[in-house]
VOMI-903949 format. One record per residue (C-alpha): residue in three letters; x, y, z; residue number from 1. Coordinates in Angstrom, 3 decimals. Example, Ala and Ser with C-alpha at 12.3 -4.5 7.8 and 13.67 -1.06 7.14 Angstrom:
BEGIN
res / xx / yy / zz / n
ALA / 12.300 / -4.500 / 7.800 / 1 $
SER / 13.670 / -1.060 / 7.140 / 2 $
# end
This chain:
BEGIN
res / xx / yy / zz / n
MET / 72.275 / 229.947 / -78.595 / 1 $
LYS / 70.472 / 227.224 / -76.582 / 2 $
PHE / 68.684 / 228.666 / -73.376 / 3 $
ALA / 66.850 / 226.765 / -70.676 / 4 $
PHE / 64.459 / 228.594 / -68.361 / 5 $
ILE / 63.424 / 226.906 / -64.953 / 6 $
VAL / 59.892 / 228.244 / -64.518 / 7 $
ASP / 56.588 / 227.383 / -62.816 / 8 $
PRO / 54.262 / 225.131 / -64.820 / 9 $
LEU / 53.802 / 226.520 / -68.265 / 10 $
ASP / 49.992 / 226.501 / -68.257 / 11 $
HIS / 50.032 / 228.447 / -65.023 / 12 $
LEU / 51.969 / 231.454 / -66.479 / 13 $
LYS / 50.045 / 234.507 / -67.316 / 14 $
ALA / 51.499 / 234.966 / -70.696 / 15 $
HIS / 50.188 / 238.520 / -71.263 / 16 $
LYS / 52.252 / 239.860 / -68.342 / 17 $
ASP / 54.767 / 237.154 / -67.363 / 18 $
SER / 58.387 / 238.315 / -67.450 / 19 $
SER / 59.736 / 234.702 / -68.080 / 20 $
VAL / 57.520 / 234.548 / -71.203 / 21 $
ALA / 58.830 / 237.975 / -72.283 / 22 $
MET / 62.372 / 236.717 / -72.023 / 23 $
MET / 61.709 / 233.623 / -73.965 / 24 $
ARG / 59.775 / 235.540 / -76.682 / 25 $
ALA / 62.759 / 237.996 / -76.931 / 26 $
ALA / 65.149 / 235.063 / -77.205 / 27 $
ALA / 63.183 / 233.299 / -79.886 / 28 $
HIS / 62.933 / 236.480 / -81.974 / 29 $
ARG / 66.701 / 236.493 / -82.196 / 30 $
GLY / 66.770 / 232.894 / -83.324 / 31 $
HIS / 67.793 / 231.287 / -79.913 / 32 $
GLN / 66.438 / 227.929 / -78.854 / 33 $
CYS / 64.125 / 228.145 / -75.793 / 34 $
TRP / 63.767 / 225.046 / -73.516 / 35 $
THR / 61.790 / 224.960 / -70.276 / 36 $
ILE / 62.490 / 222.898 / -67.139 / 37 $
GLN / 60.312 / 222.115 / -64.255 / 38 $
ARG / 62.367 / 222.313 / -60.982 / 39 $
GLU / 61.156 / 218.815 / -59.663 / 40 $
THR / 62.906 / 217.092 / -62.646 / 41 $
LEU / 66.372 / 218.332 / -61.697 / 42 $
SER / 68.675 / 215.392 / -60.789 / 43 $
TRP / 72.303 / 214.451 / -60.321 / 44 $
ARG / 73.927 / 211.130 / -60.929 / 45 $
ASP / 77.596 / 210.061 / -61.425 / 46 $
GLY / 78.890 / 213.670 / -61.862 / 47 $
VAL / 76.246 / 214.858 / -64.283 / 48 $
THR / 73.339 / 217.286 / -63.204 / 49 $
GLN / 70.388 / 217.007 / -65.706 / 50 $
ALA / 66.734 / 217.792 / -66.092 / 51 $
GLN / 63.702 / 216.935 / -68.203 / 52 $
ALA / 63.622 / 219.717 / -70.761 / 53 $
LEU / 60.938 / 220.634 / -73.058 / 54 $
ARG / 61.680 / 222.695 / -76.189 / 55 $
VAL / 59.156 / 225.423 / -76.780 / 56 $
ALA / 58.412 / 227.839 / -79.688 / 57 $
PRO / 56.972 / 230.939 / -78.033 / 58 $
GLN / 53.972 / 232.557 / -79.903 / 59 $
ASP / 52.944 / 236.208 / -79.932 / 60 $
GLY / 49.215 / 236.636 / -79.380 / 61 $
ALA / 48.320 / 233.044 / -79.891 / 62 $
ALA / 45.622 / 231.064 / -77.943 / 63 $
SER / 48.499 / 229.248 / -76.366 / 64 $
TRP / 51.716 / 231.275 / -75.882 / 65 $
TYR / 53.996 / 228.360 / -76.936 / 66 $
VAL / 54.031 / 225.416 / -79.266 / 67 $
ALA / 55.653 / 222.276 / -77.571 / 68 $
GLY / 58.594 / 220.456 / -79.315 / 69 $
GLU / 60.608 / 217.546 / -78.259 / 70 $
GLU / 61.154 / 216.575 / -74.561 / 71 $
ARG / 64.071 / 214.761 / -73.114 / 72 $
ASN / 66.685 / 214.610 / -70.380 / 73 $
ILE / 69.543 / 217.041 / -71.014 / 74 $
PRO / 72.602 / 217.767 / -68.951 / 75 $
LEU / 72.494 / 221.363 / -67.875 / 76 $
ALA / 75.996 / 221.930 / -69.196 / 77 $
ALA / 74.798 / 221.369 / -72.635 / 78 $
PHE / 72.884 / 224.614 / -72.682 / 79 $
ASP / 74.615 / 227.950 / -73.213 / 80 $
ALA / 72.749 / 229.294 / -70.272 / 81 $
VAL / 70.271 / 228.185 / -67.659 / 82 $
VAL / 68.018 / 230.970 / -66.303 / 83 $
MET / 66.461 / 230.185 / -62.835 / 84 $
ARG / 62.953 / 231.771 / -62.769 / 85 $
GLN / 61.129 / 229.660 / -60.132 / 86 $
ASP / 58.844 / 231.687 / -58.034 / 87 $
PRO / 59.174 / 231.487 / -54.190 / 88 $
PRO / 58.475 / 230.247 / -51.526 / 89 $
PHE / 62.089 / 229.866 / -50.787 / 90 $
ASP / 61.741 / 226.609 / -48.998 / 91 $
ILE / 64.021 / 223.515 / -48.594 / 92 $
GLU / 63.217 / 222.372 / -52.179 / 93 $
TYR / 64.185 / 225.685 / -53.393 / 94 $
ILE / 67.528 / 225.408 / -51.419 / 95 $
ALA / 67.984 / 221.825 / -52.801 / 96 $
ALA / 67.593 / 223.132 / -56.328 / 97 $
THR / 70.450 / 225.614 / -55.671 / 98 $
TRP / 72.602 / 222.887 / -54.478 / 99 $
LEU / 72.075 / 220.834 / -57.672 / 100 $
LEU / 72.481 / 224.017 / -59.742 / 101 $
GLU / 75.808 / 224.554 / -58.119 / 102 $
ARG / 76.848 / 221.032 / -59.103 / 103 $
ALA / 75.906 / 221.991 / -62.701 / 104 $
GLU / 78.084 / 225.030 / -62.448 / 105 $
ALA / 80.984 / 222.875 / -61.413 / 106 $
GLU / 80.237 / 220.742 / -64.538 / 107 $
GLY / 80.584 / 223.825 / -66.757 / 108 $
ALA / 77.060 / 225.137 / -66.802 / 109 $
ARG / 76.225 / 228.816 / -66.822 / 110 $
ILE / 73.394 / 229.508 / -64.362 / 111 $
PHE / 71.688 / 232.865 / -63.904 / 112 $
ASN / 71.180 / 234.029 / -61.221 / 113 $
ARG / 74.082 / 232.104 / -59.745 / 114 $
PRO / 72.588 / 229.616 / -57.318 / 115 $
ARG / 74.983 / 230.485 / -54.421 / 116 $
ALA / 74.209 / 234.192 / -54.871 / 117 $
VAL / 70.415 / 233.422 / -54.791 / 118 $
ARG / 70.863 / 231.278 / -51.679 / 119 $
ASP / 72.935 / 233.997 / -49.958 / 120 $
HIS / 70.644 / 236.901 / -50.584 / 121 $
SER / 67.375 / 236.478 / -48.841 / 122 $
GLU / 64.846 / 238.815 / -50.573 / 123 $
LYS / 63.923 / 240.386 / -47.305 / 124 $
VAL / 67.180 / 240.252 / -45.167 / 125 $
ALA / 69.512 / 241.197 / -47.870 / 126 $
ILE / 68.711 / 244.860 / -47.234 / 127 $
ALA / 70.525 / 244.550 / -43.926 / 128 $
GLU / 73.621 / 244.916 / -45.794 / 129 $
PHE / 72.669 / 248.488 / -46.807 / 130 $
PRO / 71.337 / 250.059 / -43.672 / 131 $
GLN / 72.186 / 253.611 / -44.923 / 132 $
LEU / 69.546 / 253.037 / -47.607 / 133 $
THR / 66.807 / 251.523 / -45.846 / 134 $
ALA / 63.912 / 252.641 / -43.411 / 135 $
THR / 64.142 / 251.846 / -39.833 / 136 $
THR / 63.994 / 248.086 / -39.739 / 137 $
LEU / 64.021 / 245.127 / -37.259 / 138 $
ILE / 64.486 / 241.440 / -38.047 / 139 $
ALA / 63.581 / 239.338 / -35.074 / 140 $
ARG / 61.220 / 236.693 / -33.694 / 141 $
ALA / 60.924 / 237.553 / -29.953 / 142 $
ALA / 57.548 / 239.174 / -29.365 / 143 $
ALA / 59.088 / 241.483 / -26.707 / 144 $
ASP / 61.454 / 242.933 / -29.321 / 145 $
LEU / 58.646 / 243.271 / -31.962 / 146 $
HIS / 56.274 / 245.086 / -29.641 / 147 $
ALA / 59.093 / 247.409 / -28.414 / 148 $
PHE / 59.660 / 248.286 / -32.110 / 149 $
ILE / 55.936 / 248.906 / -32.783 / 150 $
ASP / 55.938 / 251.065 / -29.701 / 151 $
GLU / 58.970 / 253.059 / -30.753 / 152 $
VAL / 57.990 / 253.737 / -34.324 / 153 $
GLY / 54.326 / 253.946 / -33.846 / 154 $
ASP / 53.237 / 252.812 / -37.276 / 155 $
CYS / 55.076 / 249.847 / -39.082 / 156 $
VAL / 54.654 / 246.967 / -41.523 / 157 $
LEU / 55.278 / 243.415 / -40.425 / 158 $
LYS / 56.060 / 240.618 / -43.030 / 159 $
PRO / 57.262 / 237.115 / -43.180 / 160 $
LEU / 60.823 / 236.551 / -44.623 / 161 $
ASP / 59.660 / 233.873 / -47.232 / 162 $
GLY / 56.579 / 235.636 / -48.716 / 163 $
MET / 56.026 / 237.094 / -52.078 / 164 $
GLY / 53.307 / 239.270 / -53.738 / 165 $
GLY / 52.336 / 240.960 / -50.640 / 166 $
SER / 51.142 / 237.875 / -48.859 / 167 $
SER / 50.806 / 237.995 / -45.118 / 168 $
VAL / 52.019 / 241.647 / -44.974 / 169 $
PHE / 50.323 / 243.588 / -41.980 / 170 $
ARG / 50.353 / 247.305 / -41.177 / 171 $
VAL / 50.358 / 247.607 / -37.492 / 172 $
ARG / 50.043 / 250.707 / -35.549 / 173 $
ARG / 50.845 / 251.214 / -31.827 / 174 $
ASP / 47.201 / 251.267 / -30.794 / 175 $
ASP / 46.101 / 248.364 / -32.977 / 176 $
PRO / 43.972 / 246.084 / -30.877 / 177 $
ASN / 45.089 / 243.083 / -33.089 / 178 $
ARG / 48.875 / 243.577 / -32.717 / 179 $
ASN / 49.345 / 240.676 / -30.293 / 180 $
VAL / 47.489 / 238.213 / -32.515 / 181 $
ILE / 49.367 / 239.529 / -35.593 / 182 $
VAL / 52.670 / 239.013 / -34.048 / 183 $
GLU / 51.776 / 235.708 / -32.662 / 184 $
THR / 50.477 / 234.574 / -36.125 / 185 $
LEU / 53.519 / 235.788 / -38.140 / 186 $
THR / 56.052 / 234.506 / -35.814 / 187 $
ALA / 54.027 / 231.177 / -35.115 / 188 $
LEU / 54.301 / 231.950 / -31.484 / 189 $
GLY / 57.932 / 233.089 / -31.451 / 190 $
THR / 59.256 / 230.219 / -33.610 / 191 $
ARG / 59.747 / 232.118 / -36.863 / 192 $
THR / 61.756 / 235.209 / -37.522 / 193 $
ILE / 60.035 / 238.079 / -39.306 / 194 $
MET / 60.747 / 241.647 / -40.531 / 195 $
ALA / 59.284 / 244.850 / -39.151 / 196 $
GLN / 59.807 / 248.195 / -41.016 / 197 $
ARG / 58.699 / 251.786 / -40.275 / 198 $
PHE / 55.592 / 252.454 / -42.308 / 199 $
LEU / 56.479 / 254.666 / -45.225 / 200 $
PRO / 53.593 / 257.001 / -46.237 / 201 $
GLU / 55.223 / 257.491 / -49.567 / 202 $
ILE / 53.617 / 254.132 / -50.483 / 203 $
ALA / 50.725 / 256.266 / -51.636 / 204 $
GLN / 52.909 / 257.262 / -54.601 / 205 $
GLY / 53.836 / 253.681 / -55.219 / 206 $
ASP / 56.108 / 250.851 / -54.262 / 207 $
LYS / 58.811 / 251.129 / -57.129 / 208 $
ARG / 60.187 / 248.238 / -58.721 / 209 $
ILE / 63.595 / 248.973 / -60.217 / 210 $
LEU / 65.191 / 246.338 / -62.441 / 211 $
LEU / 68.933 / 245.956 / -62.510 / 212 $
ILE / 70.360 / 244.002 / -65.473 / 213 $
ALA / 73.968 / 243.200 / -65.404 / 214 $
GLY / 74.497 / 245.794 / -62.697 / 215 $
GLU / 72.694 / 248.527 / -64.704 / 216 $
PRO / 69.277 / 249.892 / -64.064 / 217 $
VAL / 66.441 / 250.000 / -66.551 / 218 $
PRO / 65.706 / 253.710 / -66.970 / 219 $
HIS / 62.126 / 253.368 / -65.889 / 220 $
ALA / 60.551 / 251.888 / -62.681 / 221 $
LEU / 57.063 / 250.527 / -62.218 / 222 $
ALA / 55.448 / 252.288 / -59.296 / 223 $
ARG / 52.867 / 249.922 / -57.816 / 224 $
ILE / 49.960 / 251.959 / -56.297 / 225 $
PRO / 47.995 / 250.345 / -53.582 / 226 $
LYS / 44.277 / 249.978 / -54.232 / 227 $
PRO / 41.985 / 251.936 / -52.021 / 228 $
GLY / 42.024 / 250.742 / -48.397 / 229 $
ASP / 45.196 / 248.850 / -48.754 / 230 $
SER / 48.814 / 249.666 / -47.950 / 231 $
ARG / 50.336 / 247.084 / -50.202 / 232 $
GLY / 51.289 / 248.003 / -53.684 / 233 $
ASN / 52.060 / 244.569 / -54.978 / 234 $
LEU / 50.233 / 243.838 / -58.249 / 235 $
ALA / 49.420 / 240.381 / -57.002 / 236 $
ALA / 47.553 / 242.087 / -54.108 / 237 $
GLY / 45.491 / 244.376 / -56.399 / 238 $
GLY / 47.883 / 247.290 / -56.851 / 239 $
SER / 48.093 / 249.142 / -60.236 / 240 $
GLY / 51.392 / 249.636 / -61.923 / 241 $
HIS / 52.516 / 253.023 / -63.361 / 242 $
ALA / 55.876 / 253.400 / -65.155 / 243 $
GLN / 57.958 / 256.428 / -64.515 / 244 $
PRO / 61.569 / 257.543 / -65.057 / 245 $
LEU / 63.901 / 256.903 / -62.313 / 246 $
THR / 64.554 / 259.717 / -59.779 / 247 $
ALA / 67.946 / 260.883 / -58.672 / 248 $
ARG / 67.486 / 258.857 / -55.507 / 249 $
ASP / 66.440 / 255.797 / -57.322 / 250 $
ARG / 69.705 / 255.984 / -59.526 / 251 $
GLU / 71.672 / 256.547 / -56.258 / 252 $
ILE / 70.292 / 253.378 / -54.847 / 253 $
ALA / 70.756 / 251.458 / -58.071 / 254 $
ALA / 74.393 / 252.679 / -58.458 / 255 $
ALA / 75.151 / 251.456 / -54.807 / 256 $
LEU / 73.698 / 248.041 / -55.451 / 257 $
GLY / 74.059 / 247.178 / -59.164 / 258 $
PRO / 77.725 / 246.630 / -59.659 / 259 $
LEU / 78.075 / 244.827 / -56.371 / 260 $
LEU / 75.215 / 242.470 / -56.933 / 261 $
TRP / 76.294 / 241.750 / -60.587 / 262 $
GLY / 79.764 / 240.981 / -59.371 / 263 $
ARG / 78.218 / 238.216 / -57.263 / 264 $
GLY / 76.502 / 236.649 / -60.178 / 265 $
LEU / 73.070 / 238.278 / -59.891 / 266 $
LEU / 72.343 / 239.049 / -63.640 / 267 $
LEU / 68.780 / 240.184 / -62.891 / 268 $
VAL / 67.682 / 241.843 / -59.630 / 269 $
GLY / 64.490 / 243.600 / -58.768 / 270 $
ILE / 64.911 / 246.135 / -56.070 / 271 $
ASP / 61.933 / 247.835 / -54.344 / 272 $
VAL / 61.997 / 251.340 / -53.273 / 273 $
ILE / 59.345 / 253.379 / -51.294 / 274 $
GLY / 60.015 / 257.025 / -51.322 / 275 $
ASP / 63.833 / 257.344 / -50.772 / 276 $
CYS / 64.145 / 253.905 / -48.865 / 277 $
LEU / 65.257 / 250.487 / -50.090 / 278 $
THR / 62.889 / 247.816 / -48.812 / 279 $
GLU / 63.565 / 244.583 / -50.664 / 280 $
ILE / 66.151 / 242.994 / -53.025 / 281 $
ASN / 64.400 / 240.406 / -55.244 / 282 $
VAL / 66.678 / 237.729 / -56.897 / 283 $
THR / 64.571 / 234.626 / -57.509 / 284 $
SER / 61.978 / 235.786 / -60.309 / 285 $
PRO / 61.894 / 239.568 / -60.570 / 286 $
THR / 58.938 / 240.806 / -62.696 / 287 $
CYS / 57.476 / 243.888 / -64.232 / 288 $
PHE / 59.207 / 243.506 / -67.683 / 289 $
VAL / 55.944 / 243.644 / -69.624 / 290 $
GLU / 54.245 / 246.556 / -67.757 / 291 $
ILE / 57.410 / 248.823 / -68.136 / 292 $
ALA / 57.714 / 247.908 / -71.843 / 293 $
GLN / 54.062 / 248.512 / -72.675 / 294 $
GLN / 53.879 / 251.891 / -70.935 / 295 $
THR / 57.309 / 253.252 / -72.036 / 296 $
GLY / 58.389 / 251.272 / -75.113 / 297 $
PHE / 61.638 / 250.349 / -73.478 / 298 $
ASP / 62.399 / 246.754 / -74.503 / 299 $
VAL / 63.254 / 245.237 / -71.002 / 300 $
ALA / 63.181 / 241.717 / -72.321 / 301 $
GLY / 65.492 / 242.639 / -75.175 / 302 $
ARG / 67.868 / 244.321 / -72.665 / 303 $
PHE / 67.932 / 241.099 / -70.577 / 304 $
ILE / 68.746 / 238.927 / -73.590 / 305 $
ASP / 71.501 / 241.430 / -74.620 / 306 $
ALA / 72.997 / 240.851 / -71.116 / 307 $
LEU / 72.547 / 237.141 / -71.317 / 308 $
GLU / 74.303 / 236.868 / -74.772 / 309 $
SER / 77.090 / 239.011 / -73.420 / 310 $
ALA / 77.530 / 236.893 / -70.315 / 311 $
CYS / 77.592 / 233.662 / -72.378 / 312 $
ALA / 80.092 / 235.162 / -74.816 / 313 $
GLY / 82.244 / 236.237 / -71.897 / 314 $
# end
């Protein structure tokens, strides 16, 4: 098959741990063609959505993780599947990409995750569909509402709706002398909506990333443990990853979300769970394939390619 991956600039990918690279290596090992696309080259004209695509031959353990091949403009419908793996921020250019990818779908392209589903599932706000699974949460921008929430719960986490990797995430207690400026900064003086969640002390045991592939959970989560003095488990914020089998509660949450999200066209989802609570639903570029595979031997990338092949055949 012929797969295209919309990814960040190739030389910026950390090949030793990047999930997109793991996907491409797994696809190449099965004899599939791998092409890469930079989001800014997407275009539409006269009923055809296309992009500048570079064919790559992924390498294992080489100085460079790929060997570049031919490069040319290709209609997206000419690929067996297009895998959207662009990192946030989910800004207007990301939204524009989903519009173009929807046109490609109308032309017959298979896009994963489906662009409409990506656009409709804010990685922070999507948990509001499942309040029975979450910690006490507020989504608002009015300072009075946010301060009332802080006073009520006493210890909470504030974060922007468009961040990733733990950026601009603050733990705020009721008696924090900086709470005013934190709220002012995150909301840009009341002009931006943010999320506030009750602080979960179980973060000390890890912020668990659970991967759902075609509605089914990978049997191991990656518990991301905060570094000393921090309350963020994100690997990008210095957390350390420890793979562990899913708990009964993890499986319960996965069972509640997996089939529903796959039915909406979300082939790959990364849900975040702290303790017994769902905290985020990641649909743009979920990671942790490599860490789970290295620590458990479970071939996450292979499972993803299984699902991609099946989806294309269907």
